[in-house]
C-alpha positions as CSV (number, residue, x, y, z in Angstrom):
1,X,0.0,0.1,0.0
2,X,1.1,3.6,-0.8
3,X,1.4,5.3,2.6
4,X,2.6,8.8,1.5
5,X,3.5,10.7,-1.6
6,X,5.3,14.0,-2.2
7,X,5.3,15.7,-5.5
8,X,7.4,18.7,-6.6
9,X,7.2,21.0,-9.7
10,X,4.5,19.2,-11.4
11,X,1.9,21.4,-13.0
12,X,0.3,23.4,-10.2
13,X,2.1,21.6,-7.4
14,X,5.3,23.3,-6.3
15,X,5.8,21.0,-3.2
16,X,2.9,19.0,-1.6
17,X,2.5,15.8,0.2
18,X,-0.3,13.5,1.2
19,X,-0.6,10.7,3.8
20,X,-2.7,7.7,2.6
21,X,-4.7,4.8,4.0
22,X,-6.6,2.1,2.3
23,X,-9.5,4.5,1.2
24,X,-8.7,8.0,0.7
25,X,-10.5,11.2,-0.2
26,X,-9.3,14.3,-2.1
27,X,-11.5,17.4,-1.6
28,X,-11.2,21.0,-2.7
29,X,-12.6,23.4,-5.2
30,X,-12.2,23.1,-8.9
31,X,-8.7,23.8,-10.2
32,X,-7.2,23.3,-6.7
33,X,-4.9,20.6,-8.0
34,X,-6.7,17.3,-7.1
35,X,-6.7,16.0,-10.6
36,X,-3.0,17.1,-11.1
37,X,-2.0,15.1,-8.1
38,X,-3.8,12.1,-9.5
39,X,-2.1,12.6,-12.9
40,X,1.2,12.7,-11.0
41,X,0.4,9.4,-9.5
42,X,-0.3,8.0,-12.9
43,X,2.9,9.5,-14.2
44,X,5.0,7.7,-11.4
45,X,3.1,4.5,-12.2
46,X,3.9,4.9,-16.0
47,X,7.6,5.0,-15.2
48,X,7.6,2.2,-12.8
49,X,5.8,0.0,-15.3
50,X,8.8,0.2,-17.6
51,X,11.5,-0.4,-15.0
52,X,14.2,-1.6,-15.3
53,X,14.3,-2.0,-19.2
54,X,13.4,1.6,-20.1
55,X,15.1,3.4,-17.4
56,X,16.1,6.4,-19.5
57,X,13.7,8.4,-21.7
58,X,14.5,11.2,-24.1
59,X,13.3,14.8,-23.6
60,X,10.8,14.4,-26.4
61,X,9.3,11.4,-24.7
62,X,9.1,13.1,-21.4
63,X,7.3,16.1,-23.1
64,X,4.8,13.6,-24.5
65,X,4.4,11.7,-21.2
66,X,3.6,15.0,-19.2
67,X,0.5,16.3,-20.7
68,X,1.0,20.0,-20.7
69,X,2.4,22.6,-23.0
70,X,5.3,23.9,-20.9
71,X,6.9,21.4,-18.6
72,X,9.3,23.7,-16.7
73,X,9.2,27.4,-15.8
74,X,13.0,27.2,-16.3
75,X,15.7,24.6,-17.2
76,X,16.7,24.5,-13.5
77,X,13.4,23.0,-12.4
78,X,13.1,19.3,-11.6
79,X,10.0,17.3,-11.3
80,X,10.3,15.0,-8.4
81,X,8.1,12.1,-6.8
82,X,8.9,10.6,-3.4
83,X,6.8,7.6,-2.5
84,X,6.7,5.3,0.4
85,X,5.1,2.0,0.6
86,X,3.8,0.0,3.7
87,X,6.1,-3.0,3.1
88,X,9.2,-0.9,4.0
89,X,8.3,2.4,5.8
90,X,12.0,3.1,6.3
91,X,12.7,3.5,2.6
92,X,11.4,5.7,-0.1
93,X,11.6,5.6,-3.8
94,X,12.5,8.9,-5.5
95,X,11.8,9.6,-9.1
96,X,13.4,12.7,-10.7
97,X,12.9,14.1,-14.1
98,X,14.8,16.9,-15.7
99,X,18.2,18.2,-16.4
100,X,21.7,17.6,-14.8
101,X,21.8,18.5,-11.0
102,X,24.0,18.1,-8.1
103,X,22.7,14.9,-6.2
104,X,23.9,16.2,-2.9
105,X,21.3,18.9,-2.6
106,X,19.0,18.3,-5.7
107,X,19.9,21.8,-7.0
108,X,20.7,22.4,-10.7
109,X,24.3,22.1,-11.3
110,X,25.0,22.9,-15.0
111,X,23.4,22.5,-18.4
112,X,23.1,18.9,-19.1
113,X,21.0,16.4,-20.9
114,X,17.5,15.5,-20.0
115,X,17.3,12.3,-18.1
116,X,15.4,10.3,-15.4
117,X,16.7,9.2,-12.0
118,X,15.2,6.4,-9.9
119,X,16.7,6.0,-6.4
120,X,15.9,4.3,-3.2
121,X,16.4,6.6,-0.3
122,X,16.7,5.8,3.5
123,X,17.0,8.6,6.0
124,X,18.0,11.1,3.0
125,X,20.9,8.8,2.1
126,X,20.8,7.2,-1.4
127,X,21.1,3.5,-1.1
128,X,20.5,2.4,-4.6
129,X,20.5,4.3,-7.8
130,X,19.0,3.2,-11.3
131,X,18.9,6.4,-13.2
132,X,21.2,8.4,-15.6
133,X,22.5,11.0,-13.1
134,X,24.7,8.9,-11.1
135,X,27.0,6.0,-12.1
136,X,25.0,2.7,-12.6
137,X,25.5,0.2,-9.9
138,X,25.6,-2.6,-12.5
139,X,23.0,-5.1,-11.1
140,X,23.4,-8.4,-12.8
141,X,19.9,-9.7,-12.2
142,X,16.4,-8.4,-11.2
143,X,16.7,-10.4,-7.9
144,X,19.4,-7.9,-6.8
145,X,17.2,-4.9,-7.1
146,X,15.7,-3.8,-3.8
147,X,12.4,-5.2,-2.8
148,X,10.8,-1.9,-2.5
149,X,11.2,-1.2,-6.2
150,X,9.4,-4.3,-7.2
151,X,6.6,-4.0,-4.6
152,X,6.1,-0.5,-5.7
153,X,5.9,-1.8,-9.3
154,X,3.3,-4.3,-8.4
155,X,1.2,-1.6,-6.7
156,X,1.2,0.6,-9.8
157,X,0.7,-2.1,-12.5
158,X,-2.6,-1.6,-14.5
159,X,-3.1,1.8,-12.9
160,X,-5.6,4.1,-14.5
161,X,-7.4,7.2,-13.6
162,X,-11.1,6.3,-13.9
163,X,-13.8,8.9,-14.5
164,X,-16.9,7.1,-15.5
165,X,-19.6,8.5,-17.7
166,X,-22.6,6.3,-17.1
167,X,-24.7,8.0,-19.7
168,X,-22.3,6.4,-22.2
169,X,-23.3,2.9,-21.1
170,X,-26.7,3.3,-22.5
171,X,-25.7,3.2,-26.2
172,X,-25.5,0.3,-28.6
173,X,-21.9,-0.8,-29.0
174,X,-20.1,-2.5,-31.9
175,X,-18.9,-6.0,-31.1
176,X,-15.3,-6.0,-30.7
177,X,-12.5,-7.5,-28.5
178,X,-12.1,-5.3,-25.4
179,X,-10.0,-7.1,-22.8
180,X,-9.8,-4.0,-20.5
181,X,-12.2,-1.4,-19.3
182,X,-11.6,2.0,-20.6
183,X,-10.8,4.8,-18.0
184,X,-14.3,6.5,-18.9
185,X,-16.1,3.1,-19.0
186,X,-17.5,3.7,-22.5
187,X,-16.6,0.2,-23.7
188,X,-18.3,-1.6,-20.8
189,X,-20.7,-3.6,-23.0
190,X,-18.0,-5.0,-25.2
191,X,-15.7,-5.4,-22.2
192,X,-18.4,-7.6,-20.6
193,X,-19.0,-9.7,-23.6
194,X,-15.1,-10.1,-24.1
195,X,-14.8,-11.2,-20.4
196,X,-17.8,-13.7,-20.7
197,X,-16.2,-15.3,-23.6
198,X,-12.6,-15.4,-22.6
199,X,-12.6,-15.5,-18.7
200,X,-15.7,-17.3,-17.5
201,X,-14.7,-17.5,-13.9
202,X,-14.0,-13.8,-13.7
203,X,-17.4,-13.1,-15.3
204,X,-19.2,-15.5,-12.9
205,X,-17.7,-13.8,-9.9
206,X,-18.6,-10.5,-11.2
207,X,-22.3,-11.4,-11.8
208,X,-22.2,-13.0,-8.2
209,X,-20.9,-9.9,-6.7
210,X,-23.4,-7.7,-8.6
211,X,-26.3,-9.8,-7.4
212,X,-25.1,-9.4,-3.8
213,X,-24.6,-5.6,-4.1
214,X,-27.7,-4.7,-6.1
215,X,-30.5,-6.4,-4.4
216,X,-33.2,-5.1,-6.8
217,X,-31.5,-6.8,-9.9
218,X,-30.2,-10.3,-10.1
219,X,-28.0,-10.3,-13.4
220,X,-27.2,-8.7,-16.6
221,X,-26.3,-9.7,-20.1
222,X,-25.0,-8.3,-23.4
223,X,-27.5,-9.4,-26.0
224,X,-27.5,-8.3,-29.8
225,X,-29.0,-4.9,-30.3
226,X,-32.4,-5.6,-32.1
227,X,-32.2,-2.3,-33.8
228,X,-28.6,-2.4,-35.1
229,X,-27.1,-5.5,-36.6
230,X,-23.7,-6.5,-35.3
231,X,-24.0,-4.4,-32.1
232,X,-24.5,-5.2,-28.5
233,X,-26.5,-3.5,-25.7
234,X,-26.5,-3.9,-21.9
235,X,-29.5,-5.5,-20.4
236,X,-30.4,-6.1,-16.8
237,X,-32.8,-8.8,-15.2
238,X,-34.6,-8.9,-11.8
239,X,-35.4,-12.0,-9.7
240,X,-38.8,-12.5,-11.6
241,X,-36.6,-12.5,-14.9
242,X,-38.1,-9.2,-16.0
243,X,-35.6,-7.4,-18.3
244,X,-34.5,-3.7,-18.3
245,X,-32.2,-1.9,-20.8
246,X,-29.4,0.2,-19.3
247,X,-31.4,3.3,-19.7
248,X,-34.2,1.8,-17.4
249,X,-32.0,1.3,-14.4
250,X,-30.3,3.9,-12.1
251,X,-27.0,5.6,-12.7
252,X,-26.0,4.1,-9.2
253,X,-26.5,0.6,-10.7
254,X,-24.4,1.4,-13.7
255,X,-21.6,2.8,-11.4
256,X,-21.7,-0.2,-9.3
257,X,-21.2,-2.5,-12.4
258,X,-18.4,-0.3,-13.8
259,X,-16.4,-0.7,-10.4
260,X,-17.0,-4.4,-10.4
261,X,-15.7,-4.5,-14.1
262,X,-12.3,-2.9,-12.8
263,X,-12.0,-5.5,-10.0
264,X,-12.9,-8.5,-12.1
265,X,-10.5,-7.8,-15.0
266,X,-8.0,-10.5,-15.6
267,X,-5.2,-8.4,-13.9
268,X,-7.1,-5.9,-11.7
269,X,-5.2,-2.8,-10.3
270,X,-4.0,-2.8,-6.7
271,X,-4.3,1.1,-6.7
272,X,-7.6,2.5,-7.9
273,X,-8.0,6.1,-8.7
274,X,-11.7,7.4,-9.0
275,X,-12.7,10.9,-9.8
276,X,-16.0,12.0,-8.5
277,X,-18.0,8.7,-7.8
278,X,-21.0,10.7,-6.9
279,X,-21.3,12.4,-10.1
280,X,-24.8,11.9,-11.7
281,X,-25.9,9.9,-8.7
282,X,-28.8,11.0,-6.6
283,X,-27.6,12.1,-3.1
284,X,-29.8,9.4,-1.5
285,X,-27.9,6.7,-3.4
286,X,-24.3,7.9,-2.6
287,X,-24.3,6.0,0.7
288,X,-24.7,2.8,-1.5
289,X,-21.8,3.7,-3.6
290,X,-19.6,4.5,-0.6
291,X,-20.7,1.3,1.2
292,X,-19.6,-0.7,-1.9
293,X,-16.3,1.2,-2.3
294,X,-15.2,0.5,1.3
295,X,-16.4,-3.1,1.1
296,X,-14.5,-3.5,-2.1
297,X,-11.3,-2.2,-0.6
298,X,-11.6,-4.5,2.4
299,X,-12.5,-7.7,0.5
300,X,-10.2,-7.3,-2.5
301,X,-7.3,-5.7,-0.6
302,X,-7.3,-2.7,-3.0
303,X,-6.2,0.8,-2.2
304,X,-8.5,3.5,-3.4
305,X,-8.1,7.4,-3.9
306,X,-11.3,9.3,-4.6
307,X,-11.9,12.9,-5.5
308,X,-15.3,14.5,-4.6
309,X,-17.2,17.7,-4.3
310,X,-20.0,16.1,-2.1
311,X,-20.5,16.6,1.6
312,X,-22.2,13.4,1.7
313,X,-19.0,11.6,0.6
314,X,-17.1,13.7,3.2
315,X,-19.4,12.4,6.0
316,X,-18.5,8.9,5.1
317,X,-14.9,9.6,6.3
318,X,-16.0,10.9,9.7
319,X,-14.3,8.1,11.6
320,X,-11.1,8.5,9.4
321,X,-10.5,12.2,8.8
322,X,-6.8,11.6,8.6
323,X,-7.6,9.9,5.1
324,X,-9.0,13.2,3.8
325,X,-6.6,15.6,1.9
326,X,-7.8,19.1,1.6
327,X,-6.6,20.9,-1.5
328,X,-6.5,24.6,-2.0
329,X,-4.7,27.2,-4.2
330,X,-2.4,29.8,-2.7
331,X,-0.4,32.3,-4.9
332,X,-1.3,30.1,-7.9
333,X,0.2,26.9,-6.4
334,X,-1.5,23.8,-4.9
335,X,-1.4,23.3,-1.1
336,X,-2.7,20.4,0.8
337,X,-3.7,19.9,4.4
338,X,-4.8,16.8,6.3
339,X,-8.3,17.0,7.7
340,X,-7.4,14.9,10.8
341,X,-4.4,17.3,11.5
342,X,-6.7,20.3,11.1
343,X,-9.3,18.9,13.6
344,X,-6.6,17.9,16.1
345,X,-4.8,21.2,15.9
346,X,-8.0,23.2,16.4
347,X,-9.2,21.2,19.4
348,X,-5.8,21.4,20.9
349,X,-6.1,25.2,20.7
350,X,-9.6,25.1,22.3
351,X,-8.4,22.9,25.2
352,X,-5.4,25.2,25.8
353,X,-7.9,28.0,26.0
354,X,-10.0,26.1,28.5
355,X,-12.8,25.5,25.9
356,X,-14.6,22.3,25.1
357,X,-13.4,20.6,22.0
358,X,-15.8,20.4,19.1
359,X,-17.0,17.1,17.6
360,X,-16.4,18.0,14.1
361,X,-16.9,14.5,12.9
362,X,-20.5,14.5,13.8
363,X,-21.2,16.7,10.8
364,X,-18.0,16.7,9.0
365,X,-19.5,17.4,5.5
366,X,-21.3,20.5,6.9
367,X,-18.2,21.7,8.5
368,X,-16.3,21.3,5.3
369,X,-18.9,23.2,3.3
370,X,-18.9,26.0,5.9
371,X,-15.1,26.5,5.3
372,X,-13.7,25.1,8.5
373,X,-11.6,22.5,6.8
374,X,-10.7,24.9,3.9
375,X,-10.9,23.4,0.3
376,X,-14.0,25.5,-0.6
377,X,-14.4,28.1,-3.3
378,X,-13.5,31.7,-2.3
């Protein structure tokens, strides 16, 4: 599990960190940097997926990998990711992208070629280096690479940033081979058909989990579209075998199904990034979605990071405010505070002043909307 991540000089993030548990929530106004942080996680994952065979990339490749027009404000800037995983909390992996620098203080040294540097760091001391900035250590086999590298790589494999569009699930889909669910879920019908034909056990488990989570419906299928030859449509059934096309069920049901598709892929992710799971779902159905997300994390041992603008989602984290990261913008840069720390520091000040502490977690969503936690529009 990823326990902390620090990002420097990436998009709106000059230098910000988050602490992470099994299920985590990023809150804040639009354009505060939540999506940028998630994209930073996917960028770190993209590099770890290629390690150790593609340890060095060209500047042009880097410009393509980083989706923005201007990567640096100056040549002296370095993009840096510092990640810590629970398997070895004494070590961090550090990924640096940029131009030549002095490894002693990570400051720009002289004009040099663009390169990537991956290191294992313990107590600020470099234990292993796999990048281009320092002399290679000449590992003769993958077994000699530190365990923290391989465990981090396993965590990030198959990582995607999912932002579902349930309205797109309603349409007829051309029959095609779709072994993985797209980040927006648009290929869900063809994916389910592919899964049913090539991975029967996965498909059976998916249908079983669906029936257990959505009590009003018992199963689903992907029959031919009667209106378009060669296309498929998504259909649901209740216990009486009455059938319903996708447009006849709630968006909450469609969202549940999409999350199940992620988990029951042949190689499901261990780290799941979801943007705004409440989007398009009636507030009274949000609890169902959150119940399922937490149950999913527990049963499948998956780490989940969500973004949200909903106070109802915030309320769900009342018992674990330390898993909420509050995003704001100050002087054009992203700043991040931990909700648990904010509550503790505020109540410590009240106690020191002889006042009763406030039970913020009794109505955490309301306190966030009121501005107590920060992370609200100005």
